N, C-alpha and C positions, 0 to 999 in steps of 0.2 A: 055560457060555456061551459061544456061538460067536462068534468074531470075526475081523476081517481082520488080514492081515499089515500091517506098517507101508507097504510099496510099494503094496499093494492101497488103503490108505486114501489115500495120495497120488493114485492113479488115481482114485478115487472122488471126492475132493475137486475135481479136474479137470472130471469129469462135472458135478458140482453147480454148478461156476463156470458152465459153458455154460448150464445150466438158468437159473440167476439172472440172467446178463445177458440171456437171451432174453425175460425177462418183460416185458410191456407196462408203460408208465409207471404206468397206474392200478393195476395189480397191485403194483408195487414201492411205490406209495405206501400203499395200503391194507395190505399185509402189513408195511410199515415201521411204519404207526400200531400194528398189533396187537402187533408185537415190543416197540416202547416202551412200550406199555401193560403188557405181560406183565413187563417188567422192572422196571416201576414197581410193580405188584402186590407182585414180591418185595421191594422197598424198603421199601414199606408194611408188610409183614409183619414184616421186620427191625427196623423202628422200634416197632412194637406189641409185639413179643415181647422184642427186645433191649434197649430203652429204657424198656419199661413198668414198671420196679421200679426203685426208688431203689438197691437193694442193689447194682447194677451201677456205680452211680457212686462208689463206695467203692473206695479204691487197691487193697485186697487183692483184690477181685473183679474188676477190670478186665478181666483177661486172659479170665475166664469170660464176661463180658459181650461181648467181641468174638467169642467163639466161638459164643454164642447168636445174636447178630446175623449173623454169617457162616453159620451153620449152617441158617437158614432162608432166605436169600437165594436160593439157587440154583433155587428153585422157579420163578422166572422165565425162567431159560434151559432149564428143563425144558420148559415151556410152548412156548417158541420152537422148540426142535428136534423135539419129539414132536407137538404139534398143527400146526406149520408157520408160519413168520413169516420176515420178512427183518430181520436185525439187522446193523447196520453194522459193529460191532466183529468180528463172526464173518467178515463178508464180507471185512474186512481181510485175512484170512488165506487164504480159500478162492479169490477171484477172483484175485489174482495169480499163484497157482500155475496156473490155467487159463491166464493171459496168457503167462506163461514158457514154457508147454508149447506155445504157438502154437494152442490150442483154442478160445481167445476173444480178443476185442481189448481193447486199452487204452481205447479209447473206450467200450466196453460197461462197462468197470470204472467209469470216470468216472460215466457216467450213472448206474448202480446205485448207487454210494456216495452220489450226490448226492441222488437222489429218496429213497433209504431213510434216509439221515441226516435228511432233512426229515421223512419219516413217523414216524420214531423220536422226533423232537422232539415233534411234536404228540400222539403217542399218551402221552408221558411226562407232559407239562404237562396232558393232558387226565385222567389219573388223579389227579395232585396237587391239582388244582382240584376236579373233580367227585366223586370217590371218597374222596380223603383229606381234604381241607379242607371242602368244603360238606355233607359228610356229618356233620362234627362228631367224626371219628374221630381227626385230627390238627388240632385247632383250640383252641390255648391249653392250659393245664394241663401236665402233666410232658412229654406227647409233644409239644406244640407247643414247648416249651422245648428239647427234645432236637433237634426238626427245624430250629429256629434256630441252635442250637449247631453242628450238622453242617455246615449251610450256611456260616456264619462261619469254621469251621476250614478248609474246603475252598478259599475264596478267599484266606485268608491264606498259603497255600503261595506260595513262589517259583515264577517260569517253570521253572527248572531242575527243582526238586523235582516239579511238576506233571508236566512231561514225563517224567522218569524213572518216577514211579509209573504213569503211563499206559502206558510200556514195559512195566513188571512185569506190570501188570493184564492187558493184552491178550495178552501172551505165554502167561498162564494160561488165559484166556477161549478163545483160539483152540485151544490144546492140548484143553480140555473139548469144544469142537466136534469137533475131529480125532478124539479118542478115542471121542465119540458115533457119529461115521460108522464107526468101526471096529467097534462093536458091532451085533450082529445082531437083538437083541432089545430090548424096552423096558426091562427090568431092568438090562441091561448098559450101555444109554444113560444110565439115571438115576444109576448108580454113577459113569460116566466123567465126568458132568456135575458131581455134587456134590462131590467132592473138591479139584479146581482152584478152582472158584468159592468155596466155602467159604473156601479159602486165601488167595485175593487179598482177600477182604471182610475177613476176621479180620486179615490183616497191615497193612490201611490203604491199600492200592494204589487208584488212580483209574480209574473207567469213565466215558467221557464220556456214555454213555446214561442210565447210572443217575444222573448228576449232573444230568442234565435234569429228573429228578423230584426229587432230595433238594434241590438249591438252590433252585427256585422254591417247593417247599412251606416251606422255611425263611423265605423272603422273605415268603410269606403269613401267616407265623406271627410276623412282626416282626423278623427277622434283619436285621443291620445291614450289609445287602449291596445294591449298585445292581446295574441290568441290566448296565451296563457291567464291573462286577467279575465278575459272573456270566460273561458273554460273553467277556471277554478275559483275566481273571486266572486262570480256571479252564477254561472249556469249550474254548477254543483250544489251550491248550499240551496238555492232557490228550488231545484228539484228536489232535493231532501225535503224541503218544506211542503212543497205541492203534494208529495206523497202523504206526509203526515196530515195536511189539512183536508185532503180527499178521503184516504182511507180511513183515517180515525175518527175525525169529526162529523162525517157523513156515512160513510159506507159500514163502518163497524158500529157506530151509534144507532142507526136504524136497524141493522141486522139485530142488536142486543134488545131493542125495544119491541120490534115487532115480529121477528122471525125465529128468535132462539126458543128451543122447545124445553118446556119444563121436563125434568125426568120424573116419570110417574112412579109412584111407589110399588114395588112388586106384588103381585097378587098374593103370595105366600106371606110376605111382611104384613099385609092388610089383614088377612086372616088371623094370623098370630096374634096381631093387636087387638082384634075383634075376641079372641078365645080370652086372653088377659083381662079385658074390659068385663065380660061375662062372668069370670071367675070371681071378680070383685064384687 
């Protein structure tokens, strides 16, 4: 499988950042809607497969249940990357790299993040309501109880826990996107996506866009969660953590390593130093 070197990946990330910030508002909203829906499809699959059997509720099989839940969730990001869509959490790592390199603007970053986040929210809730709940796939029963339990567990986190889990999550998510950019064929992209995404889900880290699906679906299934708890006890701190994890630990880190230009010494200063050295 052909793949890019790390520096080439960082350069390709800058190119992607320019393309993303150049999109029209309508395209950012529609592509954001699609990405939110794609991530929600991954979440729906994870609930159906990972929580569809009572065996996974038994303590001795809890780890296996987390592995199954995490193992199918990556289909969402595969759809985003390969089919094409705009995902806020992925853009948290890509666009800052372009901004720091001077290839796109911070205003373009804010515009992209805002419209894509809104599109992701609508797409995630759309799948939760129309595809998961109204179809009866996750509407009461064992899956409905699982959805409610997931939602209640997420809003029970402290702000500190939610932020830190958000940092860890998007560190891995953006690395998945980063490595997918590095792969030159679909098979390589799938492998690059699967391992980091499976890992963050199985470990119980927090993804803001996935939670736009999981928590509303749990609320539809009777979770003891208010809109305020959803927005301010989970979504806000997790989003902050996601921004830090993607922008700092991947985007800025690889910009600093591979793309930050060293300031050359001015020619006059060099000649002055040479004259001093010769005089000595």
